C-alpha positions in Angstrom: 66.0 64.2 158.8 68.5 63.6 156.2 69.8 65.6 153.7 71.5 65.4 150.4 75.0 65.6 151.2 74.7 62.4 153.6 76.1 63.9 156.5 75.0 62.3 159.6 75.8 64.8 162.1 74.6 67.5 160.2 71.7 66.0 159.7 71.2 65.5 163.5 72.1 69.2 164.2 69.6 70.7 161.8 66.8 68.2 163.5 67.7 69.5 167.0 67.7 73.2 166.1 64.2 72.6 164.4 63.1 71.1 167.5 64.5 73.5 169.9 61.6 76.0 169.6 59.2 73.3 170.6 60.6 72.1 173.9 58.3 73.8 176.7 58.9 73.9 180.6 56.2 74.1 182.9 56.2 77.3 184.6 56.0 77.7 188.4 53.4 79.8 189.7 54.1 83.1 191.6 54.4 81.7 195.3 56.8 79.1 194.3 58.7 81.6 192.7 59.2 83.3 195.8 59.8 80.0 197.9 62.8 79.3 195.6 64.0 82.8 195.0 66.5 82.6 197.5 68.4 79.8 195.8 67.6 81.4 192.5 69.7 84.3 193.6 72.3 82.5 195.4 72.8 80.6 192.2 72.5 83.3 189.7 75.6 85.2 191.8 78.0 82.2 191.1 80.3 82.4 188.0 78.9 80.1 185.3 79.7 79.5 181.7 75.9 78.6 181.3 73.5 80.9 178.9 70.9 82.6 181.3 68.1 80.9 179.6 70.0 77.3 180.5 70.3 77.9 184.0 66.8 79.3 184.5 65.4 76.6 182.9 67.8 74.2 184.9 66.6 76.0 188.3 62.6 75.4 187.4 63.4 71.4 186.9 65.2 71.2 190.1 62.7 73.1 191.8 59.9 70.9 190.3 61.7 67.8 191.5 62.2 69.2 194.9 58.5 69.8 195.1 57.9 65.8 194.0 60.0 64.9 196.9 58.8 67.2 199.5 55.4 66.1 198.8 56.4 61.9 199.3 58.0 63.3 202.2 54.4 65.0 203.8 52.8 61.7 202.7 55.2 59.5 204.5 54.7 61.8 207.7 51.0 61.5 207.2 51.3 57.8 207.2 53.4 57.3 209.8 51.1 59.5 212.1 48.5 57.3 210.7 50.6 54.2 211.9 51.1 55.5 215.5 47.1 56.4 216.0 46.3 52.8 214.8 48.8 50.8 217.0 47.5 52.9 219.9 43.9 52.0 218.8 45.1 48.3 218.7 46.4 48.2 222.1 43.5 49.9 223.6 41.2 47.2 221.8 43.3 44.0 223.2 43.3 44.9 226.4 39.4 45.2 226.8 38.0 42.6 224.5 35.0 41.2 225.9 35.7 42.9 229.2 37.6 40.0 230.3 41.8 39.4 230.9 43.6 38.3 228.1 46.7 36.1 228.9 49.9 37.6 227.4 50.1 34.9 224.6 46.4 35.7 223.6 47.1 39.2 223.3 50.2 38.8 221.5 48.5 36.4 219.1 45.6 38.5 218.1 47.8 42.0 217.9 50.1 40.2 215.6 47.2 39.0 213.4 45.8 42.7 213.2 49.6 44.0 213.2 50.0 42.1 210.0 46.6 43.2 208.5 48.0 46.5 209.2 51.2 46.5 207.7 49.6 45.1 204.3 47.1 47.6 204.1 49.7 50.5 204.8 52.1 48.9 202.3 49.4 49.2 199.7 48.5 52.7 200.3 52.0 53.4 200.2 52.7 52.2 196.9 49.8 53.7 195.7 50.8 57.3 196.9 54.5 56.9 195.5 53.6 55.3 192.0 54.3 58.2 189.9 57.9 59.0 191.1 59.0 55.4 191.4 57.4 54.2 188.1 60.2 56.0 186.2 62.7 53.7 188.1 61.4 50.2 187.8 61.7 48.0 185.0 58.5 47.1 183.0 60.2 43.5 181.9 63.0 41.2 182.4 65.8 41.0 180.1 64.7 37.4 179.2 62.0 38.8 177.1 63.7 41.0 175.1 67.1 40.0 174.1 69.2 41.6 171.7 70.3 38.7 168.9 72.7 40.7 166.6 74.3 43.5 165.2 74.4 44.3 161.8 77.7 46.8 161.2 79.2 47.9 158.0 77.5 51.2 157.3 80.0 54.4 157.6 77.1 56.8 158.3 73.7 56.8 160.5 71.4 54.4 159.1 67.7 56.1 158.6 65.6 53.2 157.9 65.4 49.5 158.3 63.3 46.8 156.5 62.3 43.0 156.3 61.8 41.2 152.9 58.6 40.1 152.5 59.6 36.9 150.4 62.2 34.0 150.6 64.8 34.7 151.0 64.1 36.4 154.0 66.7 39.2 154.2 67.2 42.7 156.4 67.8 45.9 154.1 69.2 49.1 155.9 69.3 52.4 154.0 72.1 55.0 155.1 73.1 58.4 154.8 76.4 57.4 153.4 74.7 56.8 150.1 74.3 53.2 150.0 71.6 50.1 150.8 72.8 47.0 152.2 71.2 43.6 152.3 71.9 41.4 155.0 71.5 37.6 156.3 69.6 37.9 159.3 71.1 35.0 161.1 75.0 35.5 160.4 75.1 39.3 159.9 76.8 39.1 156.9 76.4 41.6 154.2 75.0 40.2 151.0 74.4 43.0 148.5 75.2 46.5 148.6 73.5 48.8 146.5 75.4 52.1 145.4 73.4 53.6 142.6 72.5 56.6 145.0 74.7 59.9 144.9 72.9 60.9 148.1 71.8 59.8 151.4 69.5 56.7 151.0 66.6 57.5 153.2 64.4 54.7 153.1 64.5 51.1 151.7 61.3 48.8 151.3 60.7 45.4 149.5 58.4 44.4 146.9 55.6 42.4 148.3 56.7 39.5 145.8 59.6 39.8 143.8 63.0 40.1 144.7 62.9 44.1 144.2 63.9 46.7 146.1 62.9 50.3 146.5 65.1 53.1 147.4 64.5 57.0 148.2 67.4 59.4 148.3 68.6 63.1 149.0 69.3 63.1 145.4 65.8 63.8 144.7 65.1 60.2 143.0 63.8 56.9 144.4 65.0 53.9 142.8 63.8 50.3 142.0 66.6 47.9 141.6 66.8 44.1 141.4 68.8 41.6 144.0 69.5 38.2 143.5 71.1 35.9 146.5 71.5 32.9 148.3 71.7 32.6 152.0 74.5 31.1 153.8 74.1 28.1 155.9 73.0 29.8 159.1 75.8 29.9 162.3 74.9 29.1 165.9 73.6 32.3 167.1 75.9 33.2 170.3 73.9 33.8 173.5 73.8 37.7 174.3 71.1 37.5 177.4 73.4 37.8 180.1 71.7 39.8 183.1 73.1 43.2 183.9 71.8 44.1 187.4 69.7 47.4 187.4 68.2 49.3 184.4 70.6 52.0 185.2 71.7 53.2 181.8 75.6 54.0 181.1 76.2 56.8 178.7 79.0 56.0 176.4 81.2 58.3 174.4 82.1 57.7 170.5 84.9 55.6 171.8 82.7 53.0 173.1 81.0 52.5 169.4 81.6 49.6 167.4 85.0 49.7 165.3 83.7 50.3 162.3 86.5 52.0 160.3 86.8 48.9 157.9 84.0 48.7 155.6 82.8 45.4 155.6 80.4 45.5 152.8 83.6 46.3 150.3 83.3 42.4 149.8 79.6 42.4 149.0 78.2 42.1 145.4 77.8 45.5 144.3 74.5 46.8 142.2 75.1 50.2 141.1 72.4 50.6 138.1 68.6 50.7 139.3 65.7 49.1 136.9 64.1 52.0 137.2 64.9 55.7 138.3 61.7 58.1 139.1 62.6 61.6 138.9 59.9 64.1 139.1 60.7 65.6 142.6 62.4 68.7 142.9 63.5 68.1 146.5 64.9 65.1 148.9 62.8 62.0 148.5 62.4 61.2 152.1 60.6 58.1 151.9 58.9 55.5 149.3 56.5 52.8 150.0 54.8 49.9 147.3 51.0 50.2 146.9 49.5 46.9 147.6 50.3 44.4 144.4 53.5 45.8 143.9 52.4 47.5 140.5 52.5 51.1 142.1 54.8 53.1 144.2 54.2 56.5 146.5 57.0 58.7 147.0 57.1 61.5 149.8 59.5 64.5 149.1 60.6 67.6 150.8 59.0 69.6 147.8 55.9 69.1 149.8 54.3 66.8 147.5 53.7 62.7 147.1 53.8 61.0 143.7 52.2 58.0 142.4 54.1 56.2 139.7 53.7 53.4 137.7 56.5 50.8 138.1 56.3 49.1 134.4 56.4 52.5 132.6 58.0 54.9 135.4 55.0 57.3 134.5 53.9 59.7 137.2 50.4 58.8 137.6 49.1 61.4 140.2 51.1 64.3 142.0 49.5 64.2 145.5 49.6 67.9 146.8 48.2 69.9 149.7 50.8 69.8 152.9 52.2 73.0 153.4 55.7 72.0 154.5 58.2 69.1 153.9 56.7 65.5 153.9 58.7 63.3 156.7 56.9 59.8 155.6 54.6 58.0 153.3 52.9 54.4 154.3 50.5 51.9 152.2 47.7 49.9 153.6 48.8 46.5 153.5 45.7 45.2 151.8 44.0 48.1 150.1 44.9 50.9 147.8 45.3 53.7 151.1 48.0 55.9 151.5 49.0 58.1 154.4 51.5 60.8 153.9 53.0 62.7 157.3 54.4 66.3 157.4 56.1 69.0 159.0 52.9 71.1 159.2 52.1 68.9 161.9 49.0 67.0 159.9 49.1 63.9 158.3 46.8 62.8 155.3 45.1 59.8 154.1 44.7 59.1 150.6 42.0 56.6 148.9 42.6 55.1 145.4 40.2 52.7 145.6 37.7 54.0 143.2 39.9 54.6 139.9 37.5 57.2 139.3 37.7 59.2 142.7 40.9 60.1 144.3 39.8 61.7 147.7 41.8 62.7 150.3 41.1 63.4 154.4 43.3 66.0 156.5 43.8 65.0 160.3 45.2 67.6 162.6 45.9 65.1 165.8 49.7 66.9 166.6 51.0 70.0 167.7 54.6 69.5 166.0 56.3 67.5 162.9 54.5 64.1 162.4 57.4 61.8 161.8 55.2 59.1 160.7 51.9 57.6 160.2 51.3 53.9 159.4 48.6 51.5 158.9 47.7 48.2 160.9 45.4 45.5 159.5 41.8 46.3 159.7 40.9 50.4 160.3 43.4 51.6 162.5 46.2 54.4 161.8 49.2 54.9 164.4 50.8 58.3 163.9 53.9 59.6 165.6 55.2 63.1 166.1 58.2 65.3 167.7 55.5 66.3 170.3 56.3 63.7 172.1 53.0 61.6 171.7 51.8 58.5 169.4 48.3 58.3 168.8 45.9 55.7 167.5 43.3 56.4 165.3 40.0 54.5 164.2 39.4 55.2 160.1 36.0 55.1 160.6 36.0 57.7 163.0 39.1 59.9 163.2 37.7 63.0 164.9 39.7 61.8 168.1 42.0 59.3 168.9 41.7 56.2 170.4 44.6 55.7 172.5 47.1 58.0 173.5 50.9 57.5 174.1 52.7 60.3 176.0 56.4 59.9 175.9 59.7 62.1 177.3 61.1 62.2 173.8 60.5 62.9 170.3 59.1 60.0 168.1 60.8 58.8 165.0 59.6 56.0 162.5 57.3 54.0 164.1 56.3 50.3 163.3 53.6 47.9 164.3 53.8 44.6 164.8 50.3 43.5 162.8 49.6 40.2 164.2 49.8 41.0 167.8 49.3 44.9 167.5 52.6 45.9 169.6 54.0 49.6 168.3 57.6 50.1 168.5 58.9 53.5 169.3 62.2 54.5 168.7 63.4 58.0 170.1 65.6 60.6 169.9 66.8 59.7 173.4 68.1 56.3 172.1 65.6 54.6 174.0 63.1 51.8 171.9 59.9 51.3 173.9 57.0 48.9 172.9 53.3 49.5 173.5 50.0 47.9 172.6 47.6 49.3 170.6 45.5 50.5 173.9 48.6 52.8 175.0 49.9 50.2 177.6 53.4 50.1 178.2 54.8 46.7 177.4 58.5 47.0 177.9 61.8 49.1 176.8 64.3 47.5 175.0 67.7 46.9 176.9 70.3 49.6 176.4 73.9 49.8 178.6 77.6 50.1 177.6 77.1 46.7 176.2 73.6 46.5 174.7 71.4 48.9 172.5 72.0 51.9 170.4 74.2 54.6 171.5 72.8 57.5 169.5 69.5 58.5 168.1 67.3 55.5 167.0 65.8 56.4 163.8 63.7 53.6 162.8 62.2 49.9 163.4 60.7 46.9 161.9 59.0 43.9 163.0 59.2 40.7 160.7 56.5 38.5 162.8 57.7 35.3 160.9 61.4 35.1 161.6 62.2 32.2 164.4 65.5 34.2 165.3 64.7 38.4 165.3 61.2 39.4 164.8 62.1 43.4 165.6 64.9 45.6 163.7 66.0 49.1 164.8 68.6 51.3 163.5 69.9 54.6 164.5 72.8 57.0 164.3 75.4 55.1 165.5 75.5 53.1 162.2 74.4 49.9 163.0 71.0 47.9 162.8 70.4 45.6 165.9 68.2 42.3 165.7 65.9 41.6 168.8 64.0 38.6 169.9 61.0 39.8 171.5 59.3 37.0 173.6 55.8 38.3 172.7 53.8 35.5 174.8 55.4 36.6 177.4 55.4 40.0 177.0 51.8 40.2 176.6 51.6 38.1 179.7 53.3 40.3 182.1 51.2 42.8 180.8 
């Protein structure tokens, strides 16, 4: 997570160090260890600079892969034997039908028809038996469904958060570890406004529901409310970036493959340096902030283990929300009700209810085994939570005893976002991937990522813009850029 210094690489190392204790590898049983004992001894005898624990883990992983392919090989042999048996039976039946002699043409026709049916049946059986391992290599959606439209390049450090204005003109906002927040023209990719009022990493940005106001949270232990006034330039034609790339193999990219952003393209932007309001009650990094419905109050989440509720007009602290045992990681407000959800490193997320002015209730939910990186509302009665335990869970507010859907992934989850209208969840991962799921846990797509498209480092956040005609999903990450995507939602749901 962000640090007060704003150093992206230091933050990443700290996050990876925190997560290292939670990674687990499935252990093999004693018989499997005996079977792989000889190769293990041979490899351990070789010279290597890898630590013994790393070598042991690699050996166990390779052993699991070998066993998977061995099982497939055995299934393949059994299928071949079944084919031979059925072919022999077909041949026998073809020569004794109705006790009469068949001409060679009749026998050939009937055998051909039966063989065709058998072939189709075997293909179906074989696909079902190998689907688990093959699914890892298959593309779930065509690139025509998910197209990269625009890159927003100008920050000098990693981008922690991305948000879309809820009022006209619709602009994109990014919050960066370089101590600035930038506002962008979605169509042209041009930086429109630069906010430089913080002295620490800017960890979050959210737009007021009805005014040209932005709320930013920072590592300098404050949250700022600041006004922007912009006029969008004339939109320019958008270049077609939907070129097909064969296969789905990912190409590893070194730092030299990243965009050349030594020049600060935001230097020509109008700069706002003084906030309208500075909220200063926290004793630690303010990691996130959001507007309550109506925009008259804001909530902030901090590493000091508290969340604070402020009055926007007076800047006064209304409530201090305490109870989390460790640092908070995120906060989110309900789009239509006075509800707040906060997530924490203590593996829980909490629901705060401010609908009744005289009663402020809180409910604690323990659905994860590691840091809850974010929890967000959807329109209605659902909450979606993501965690470093590599799971995303969908909850019904009316019955929070168990999730109504669980999504298991291969990497830690960062700040998630839900397309409210279509109920599609965007999951940004530590492994640079962005995946799309529906609310029932069905995987819909993976955004393209190669040497020419997609993020080259950890993806930190995503944001949907359902009404924009060009870009309806935005992502940002440690590669210092935000990306606008066009997701063909009708085609996506049709493929589902």
